[in-house]
Wavefront OBJ file of the C-alpha trace (Angstrom):
o trace
v 0.000 0.000 0.000
v 2.824 2.425 0.867
v 4.524 1.761 -2.476
v 1.257 2.321 -4.352
v 0.492 5.585 -2.548
v 4.048 6.818 -3.023
v 3.954 6.020 -6.756
v 0.565 7.690 -7.269
v 1.655 10.815 -5.373
v 4.916 11.043 -7.298
v 3.333 10.571 -10.725
v 0.586 13.067 -9.886
v 3.134 15.747 -9.004
v 5.154 15.063 -12.169
v 2.011 15.270 -14.333
v 1.286 18.794 -13.030
v 4.818 19.814 -14.071
v 6.471 19.800 -10.666
v 10.221 19.224 -11.320
v 11.089 15.597 -10.667
v 13.650 16.315 -7.941
v 11.206 18.599 -6.110
v 8.403 16.059 -6.477
v 10.582 13.334 -4.961
v 11.506 15.650 -2.089
v 7.848 16.474 -1.374
v 6.871 12.805 -1.361
v 9.793 11.996 0.939
v 8.851 14.704 3.444
v 5.194 13.657 3.357
v 6.056 9.994 3.769
v 8.320 10.549 6.777
v 5.814 12.890 8.434
v 2.769 10.672 7.962
v 4.474 7.443 9.076
v 6.917 8.594 11.748
v 6.270 12.245 12.509
v 8.724 15.118 12.203
v 11.358 13.338 14.297
v 12.530 11.422 11.215
v 13.444 14.648 9.401
v 16.916 14.446 10.943
v 17.461 11.119 9.181
v 16.189 12.670 5.971
v 18.714 15.521 6.152
v 21.548 13.025 6.649
v 20.287 11.009 3.658
v 20.175 14.159 1.509
v 23.781 14.972 2.369
v 25.085 11.425 2.063
v 23.325 10.854 -1.239
v 24.997 13.847 -2.870
v 28.499 13.369 -1.428
v 29.176 9.687 -2.132
v 32.699 9.329 -3.559
v 31.703 7.206 -6.601
v 29.115 9.823 -7.575
v 31.789 12.520 -7.877
v 32.501 10.909 -11.257
v 29.172 12.204 -12.580
v 29.966 15.961 -12.604
v 33.477 15.212 -13.845
v 32.253 13.199 -16.837
v 29.642 15.892 -17.554
v 32.413 18.490 -17.598
v 34.643 16.294 -19.779
v 31.843 15.933 -22.346
v 31.226 19.682 -22.387
v 34.939 20.375 -22.822
v 35.010 18.040 -25.837
v 32.183 19.990 -27.422
v 33.994 23.318 -27.171
v 37.644 22.362 -27.665
v 37.575 20.962 -31.198
v 37.978 17.358 -30.045
v 34.559 16.255 -31.354
v 35.058 17.825 -34.787
v 38.407 16.086 -35.269
v 36.904 12.738 -34.275
v 34.089 13.261 -36.796
v 36.548 14.131 -39.577
v 38.640 11.017 -38.919
v 35.715 8.573 -38.790
v 34.230 10.184 -41.932
v 37.499 9.616 -43.814
v 37.616 6.036 -42.522
v 34.111 4.739 -43.334
v 32.396 7.556 -45.228
v 32.831 5.806 -48.593
v 30.190 3.162 -47.733
v 26.608 3.774 -48.864
v 24.893 5.508 -45.979
v 28.399 6.165 -44.685
v 27.536 9.468 -43.042
v 24.951 7.697 -40.891
v 27.557 5.094 -39.991
v 30.004 7.908 -39.204
v 27.409 9.236 -36.780
v 27.255 5.847 -35.042
v 31.033 5.367 -35.079
v 31.710 8.783 -33.576
v 29.117 8.115 -30.885
v 30.925 4.909 -29.970
v 34.220 6.792 -29.568
v 32.567 9.686 -27.754
v 30.872 7.190 -25.427
v 34.291 6.105 -24.186
v 34.948 9.609 -22.900
v 31.736 11.279 -21.722
v 29.375 8.532 -20.515
v 26.419 10.786 -21.331
v 23.966 10.327 -24.207
v 22.761 13.946 -24.092
v 26.362 15.182 -24.311
v 26.853 12.834 -27.268
v 23.879 14.318 -29.142
v 25.054 17.854 -28.433
v 28.564 17.069 -29.684
v 27.799 15.064 -32.807
v 24.330 16.256 -33.750
v 25.162 19.913 -34.248
v 27.873 18.957 -36.752
v 26.513 15.833 -38.450
v 22.749 16.430 -38.682
v 23.016 19.536 -40.952
v 25.510 17.682 -43.168
v 23.262 14.589 -43.342
v 20.319 16.751 -44.409
v 22.442 18.303 -47.169
v 23.309 14.831 -48.485
v 19.736 13.630 -48.832
v 18.888 12.245 -45.395
v 15.423 13.251 -44.235
v 15.199 15.286 -41.042
v 13.577 12.414 -39.210
v 16.155 9.841 -40.349
v 19.064 12.118 -39.414
v 17.510 12.742 -35.997
v 16.721 9.044 -35.445
v 20.242 7.849 -36.274
v 21.809 10.530 -34.080
v 19.471 9.829 -31.173
v 19.698 6.036 -31.188
v 23.479 5.986 -31.646
v 23.905 8.468 -28.788
v 22.338 5.960 -26.405
v 25.434 3.811 -26.906
v 27.123 6.356 -24.621
v 25.420 4.826 -21.574
v 26.122 1.237 -22.637
v 29.781 1.502 -23.664
v 31.981 2.379 -20.670
v 32.435 4.718 -18.929
v 28.721 5.218 -18.270
v 27.144 7.685 -15.842
v 24.060 5.450 -15.245
v 26.373 2.526 -14.460
v 28.231 4.643 -11.919
v 24.936 5.618 -10.316
v 23.668 2.029 -10.301
v 26.942 0.734 -8.864
v 26.796 3.239 -5.997
v 23.189 2.415 -5.124
v 23.386 -1.363 -5.593
v 26.853 -1.516 -3.965
v 28.163 -3.315 -7.046
v 31.589 -3.051 -8.684
v 31.533 -0.190 -11.186
v 34.577 -1.694 -12.901
v 32.714 -4.960 -13.554
v 29.726 -2.996 -14.849
v 32.006 -1.146 -17.261
v 33.529 -4.402 -18.510
v 30.089 -5.994 -18.837
v 28.937 -3.143 -21.071
v 31.680 -3.621 -23.680
v 30.210 -6.515 -25.695
v 26.559 -5.277 -25.682
v 27.765 -1.780 -26.657
v 29.922 -2.966 -29.556
v 27.241 -5.386 -30.719
v 24.636 -2.630 -30.587
v 26.860 -0.291 -32.602
v 27.443 -2.936 -35.268
v 23.737 -3.726 -35.615
v 22.819 -0.024 -35.778
v 25.301 0.338 -38.644
v 23.728 -2.641 -40.409
v 20.249 -1.103 -40.132
v 21.625 2.218 -41.401
v 23.175 0.480 -44.408
v 19.914 -1.299 -45.257
v 17.956 1.956 -44.984
v 20.580 3.698 -47.154
v 19.975 1.131 -49.892
v 16.223 1.478 -49.504
v 16.290 5.285 -49.767
v 19.230 5.379 -52.238
v 21.329 7.560 -49.952
v 24.720 8.747 -51.239
v 28.183 7.902 -49.992
v 29.795 10.616 -47.906
v 33.055 10.648 -49.906
v 35.466 8.355 -51.703
v 38.091 6.444 -49.770
v 41.439 8.237 -49.759
v 44.222 6.707 -47.685
v 46.092 9.988 -47.630
v 43.044 11.777 -46.231
v 42.588 9.038 -43.635
v 46.189 9.529 -42.504
v 45.821 13.315 -42.391
v 42.633 13.214 -40.287
v 44.149 10.522 -38.073
v 47.102 12.782 -37.245
v 44.723 15.648 -36.479
v 42.559 13.414 -34.267
v 45.445 11.510 -32.660
v 45.344 13.307 -29.323
v 41.563 13.043 -29.184
v 41.857 9.299 -29.790
v 44.263 8.953 -26.874
v 41.531 9.985 -24.426
v 39.634 6.653 -24.440
v 42.958 4.835 -24.070
v 43.931 6.981 -21.083
v 40.526 6.751 -19.375
v 39.583 3.118 -19.995
v 43.173 1.913 -19.824
v 43.571 3.478 -16.400
v 40.237 2.119 -15.114
v 40.500 -1.409 -16.541
v 44.114 -1.814 -15.441
v 43.155 -0.930 -11.881
v 45.500 2.061 -11.772
v 42.602 4.459 -11.143
v 39.006 4.158 -9.961
v 36.074 5.269 -12.117
v 35.973 8.559 -10.225
v 39.679 9.150 -10.722
v 39.248 8.158 -14.377
v 36.638 10.905 -14.706
v 39.181 13.344 -13.308
v 41.680 12.109 -15.903
v 39.096 12.749 -18.633
v 38.716 16.365 -17.542
v 42.472 16.872 -17.284
v 43.090 15.303 -20.706
v 40.343 17.425 -22.316
v 41.811 20.585 -20.788
v 45.379 19.821 -21.854
v 44.383 18.800 -25.382
v 41.941 21.681 -25.853
v 44.168 24.442 -24.461
v 47.748 23.432 -25.245
v 47.520 21.088 -28.263
v 44.491 22.104 -30.344
v 44.403 25.621 -28.854
v 40.655 25.933 -29.442
v 39.742 26.407 -25.780
v 40.218 29.983 -24.539
v 39.240 31.403 -21.155
v 35.873 32.690 -22.371
v 34.839 29.276 -23.720
v 36.247 27.526 -20.667
v 34.183 29.729 -18.352
v 30.971 29.108 -20.343
v 31.684 25.358 -20.425
v 32.250 25.157 -16.679
v 29.099 27.164 -15.913
v 27.073 24.834 -18.156
v 28.628 21.832 -16.405
v 27.757 23.278 -12.996
v 24.153 23.798 -14.089
v 23.797 20.227 -15.362
v 25.508 18.835 -12.267
v 23.197 20.781 -9.977
v 20.143 19.216 -11.599
v 21.530 15.679 -11.407
v 22.854 15.916 -7.853
v 19.632 17.464 -6.505
v 17.826 14.515 -8.036
v 20.310 12.110 -6.446
v 19.980 13.753 -3.018
v 16.175 13.792 -2.881
v 15.973 10.261 -4.274
v 18.322 9.065 -1.530
v 15.869 10.474 1.005
v 12.955 8.706 -0.660
v 14.989 5.498 -0.750
v 15.581 5.785 3.000
v 11.852 6.238 3.623
v 10.937 3.181 1.534
v 13.657 1.105 3.198
v 12.536 2.040 6.710
v 8.970 1.169 5.701
v 10.225 -2.292 4.602
v 8.768 -1.754 1.125
v 11.588 -3.509 -0.824
v 11.478 -6.553 1.420
v 7.679 -6.766 1.205
v 7.768 -6.490 -2.583
v 10.400 -9.225 -2.809
v 8.381 -11.493 -0.514
v 5.174 -10.993 -2.489
v 6.737 -11.726 -5.883
v 8.823 -14.690 -4.693
v 5.650 -16.118 -3.155
v 4.229 -16.245 -6.689
v 7.391 -17.267 -8.571
v 11.105 -17.677 -7.966
v 11.908 -18.289 -11.634
v 14.614 -15.720 -12.552
v 13.456 -15.623 -16.185
v 9.925 -14.622 -15.221
v 11.194 -12.104 -12.671
v 13.494 -10.552 -15.287
v 10.590 -10.290 -17.726
v 8.519 -8.466 -15.095
v 11.400 -6.149 -14.214
v 12.045 -5.393 -17.892
v 8.405 -4.476 -18.346
v 8.522 -2.223 -15.269
v 11.709 -0.478 -16.395
v 10.498 0.011 -19.964
v 7.298 1.686 -18.753
v 9.096 3.872 -16.211
v 11.705 4.779 -18.823
v 8.976 6.429 -20.880
v 8.127 8.816 -18.038
v 11.296 9.249 -15.966
v 14.811 10.399 -16.748
v 17.498 7.755 -16.358
v 18.912 8.929 -13.036
v 15.456 9.166 -11.470
v 14.503 5.696 -12.677
v 17.677 4.145 -11.274
v 17.436 5.852 -7.918
v 13.753 5.058 -7.466
v 13.680 1.492 -8.778
v 17.001 -0.089 -7.840
v 16.720 0.182 -4.026
v 13.203 -1.247 -4.189
v 13.920 -4.240 -6.430
v 17.438 -5.236 -5.312
v 16.145 -7.529 -2.501
v 14.036 -9.300 -5.134
v 16.988 -9.533 -7.532
v 19.113 -11.040 -4.777
v 16.369 -13.391 -3.603
v 15.973 -15.109 -6.982
v 19.732 -15.333 -7.618
v 20.199 -12.739 -10.379
v 23.765 -11.428 -10.687
v 23.718 -7.714 -9.727
v 26.200 -6.889 -12.519
v 23.966 -8.672 -15.038
v 20.958 -6.759 -13.722
v 22.895 -3.485 -13.930
v 23.418 -3.954 -17.682
v 19.727 -4.819 -18.064
v 18.789 -1.600 -16.252
v 21.146 0.411 -18.467
v 19.736 -1.062 -21.679
v 16.194 -0.312 -20.540
v 17.209 3.281 -19.903
v 18.783 3.467 -23.363
v 15.413 2.481 -24.849
v 13.637 4.919 -22.530
v 15.756 7.754 -23.948
v 14.128 7.033 -27.336
v 10.493 6.605 -26.295
v 8.204 9.647 -25.689
v 6.842 11.412 -23.787
v 10.100 12.124 -21.871
v 12.709 10.749 -24.356
v 15.372 13.294 -23.407
v 17.886 12.202 -26.056
v 15.310 11.925 -28.856
v 13.914 15.366 -28.051
v 17.411 16.905 -28.093
v 18.150 15.294 -31.452
v 14.807 16.431 -32.911
v 15.485 19.959 -31.691
v 18.782 20.068 -33.582
v 17.254 18.518 -36.735
v 14.084 20.648 -36.474
v 12.073 17.448 -36.858
v 8.786 16.382 -35.281
v 9.080 14.059 -32.283
v 6.321 11.633 -33.265
v 7.389 11.482 -36.930
v 10.956 10.816 -35.837
v 9.727 8.155 -33.408
v 8.217 6.208 -36.311
v 11.465 6.476 -38.272
v 13.356 5.428 -35.155
v 11.487 2.126 -34.734
v 14.117 -0.060 -36.514
v 16.855 1.411 -34.313
v 14.778 0.942 -31.165
v 14.280 -2.621 -32.373
v 18.053 -3.109 -32.323
v 18.259 -1.876 -28.716
v 15.322 -4.122 -27.759
v 17.046 -7.115 -29.367
v 20.237 -6.417 -27.415
v 18.155 -6.123 -24.234
v 16.516 -9.514 -24.793
v 19.847 -11.097 -25.730
v 21.567 -9.781 -22.606
v 18.587 -10.665 -20.400
v 18.335 -14.308 -21.423
v 21.938 -15.007 -22.447
v 23.867 -13.595 -19.461
v 27.237 -14.607 -20.895
v 26.898 -11.854 -23.521
v 27.537 -9.287 -20.808
v 29.267 -11.349 -18.124
v 31.849 -13.267 -20.169
v 34.544 -10.594 -19.835
v 33.889 -9.891 -16.159
v 35.507 -13.211 -15.234
v 38.868 -11.627 -15.991
v 38.251 -8.873 -13.413
v 38.943 -9.437 -9.731
l 1 2 3 4 5 6 7 8 9 10 11 12 13 14 15 16 17 18 19 20 21 22 23 24 25 26 27 28 29 30 31 32 33 34 35 36 37 38 39 40 41 42 43 44 45 46 47 48 49 50 51 52 53 54 55 56 57 58 59 60 61 62 63 64 65 66 67 68 69 70 71 72 73 74 75 76 77 78 79 80 81 82 83 84 85 86 87 88 89 90 91 92 93 94 95 96 97 98 99 100 101 102 103 104 105 106 107 108 109 110 111 112 113 114 115 116 117 118 119 120 121 122 123 124 125 126 127 128 129 130 131 132 133 134 135 136 137 138 139 140 141 142 143 144 145 146 147 148 149 150 151 152 153 154 155 156 157 158 159 160 161 162 163 164 165 166 167 168 169 170 171 172 173 174 175 176 177 178 179 180 181 182 183 184 185 186 187 188 189 190 191 192 193 194 195 196 197 198 199 200 201 202 203 204 205 206 207 208 209 210 211 212 213 214 215 216 217 218 219 220 221 222 223 224 225 226 227 228 229 230 231 232 233 234 235 236 237 238 239 240 241 242 243 244 245 246 247 248 249 250 251 252 253 254 255 256 257 258 259 260 261 262 263 264 265 266 267 268 269 270 271 272 273 274 275 276 277 278 279 280 281 282 283 284 285 286 287 288 289 290 291 292 293 294 295 296 297 298 299 300 301 302 303 304 305 306 307 308 309 310 311 312 313 314 315 316 317 318 319 320 321 322 323 324 325 326 327 328 329 330 331 332 333 334 335 336 337 338 339 340 341 342 343 344 345 346 347 348 349 350 351 352 353 354 355 356 357 358 359 360 361 362 363 364 365 366 367 368 369 370 371 372 373 374 375 376 377 378 379 380 381 382 383 384 385 386 387 388 389 390 391 392 393 394 395 396 397 398 399 400 401 402 403 404 405 406 407 408 409 410 411 412 413 414 415 416 417 418 419 420 421 422 423 424 425 426
């Protein structure tokens, strides 16, 4: 009953346009007051502070800043030029370039919205010039950007790892195969659509041009090696890796490419602060709501009720997928993780589901949620850049969403797809 009332109250506030973080805070205050009186407000304050100051979560603002620095320091443009020279000669090559750049960008920023902002503003106008419809250009950009939360490093994985007390390193490793597989299948769909719509090649293959753009993009290409190499080797944690990403972006942007002056740096940092404030307020208030639900024994009661009906992990995963897909249509990724994970983790543990495996399932559901209205934050950003209608683009986006759904089902019911590489991590 408490879970039902909390959900109804939260959705009602969101539907009347109360900001999600504020809505969560209101529900938390009301829940504590009605069940325990004002004496529990001290616990709530501690939860607010602890939720926003957890060491693993410091990686979130750092990766946000790193992505913003890439957008303003010329790093993104050089990556686009190199990938265009490398695969642009294939039919529908510019769409594949979009996907390829997103896969590289994903290894630095961990944010799908940052990916759209970086690649969309450059590639979408060029795709429209070369015969891509507005909706197709927006759909390819949006769906490929969601690879940024599947391929490590991933901000949602960091958030999930902190809440579920699961190794972020193992989550990163588990995301490698699904991310690469998703990128390859998105390219295949793009190629088939290019044949169907008779789309042109971006340019002819020129080895000299490939070498020239490679030299220009060399320092940008070292960033994934520095970040992922440091994290996977165990030299740095995910949080320290995020710090490395910021440092590398600053050094490359200011001293090597020399595209990042003080004025741009100031604007980039202010934008990063604004985005961080939104995310961390959401994290803080959600931590308070999580404490309320935990003290009310809601997660344990939910786990007991479902396991009383079935303990089959396959059925439980199907139910959880359905829940996450629906919530992903109405909640942003961070809110969905913070609200759902604490509630369902006792159930996940009770039926023997690997928490790393479940973390990748959660991430893939969020990737689909970024493409499905009404919230669809990544799709809306892409449509805004392309000046395309959201619902028209959604129809065009269905084959790409189908790819993400296929990867979700594959990972859900063939755990080795995501977990095979984690056996090499201690």
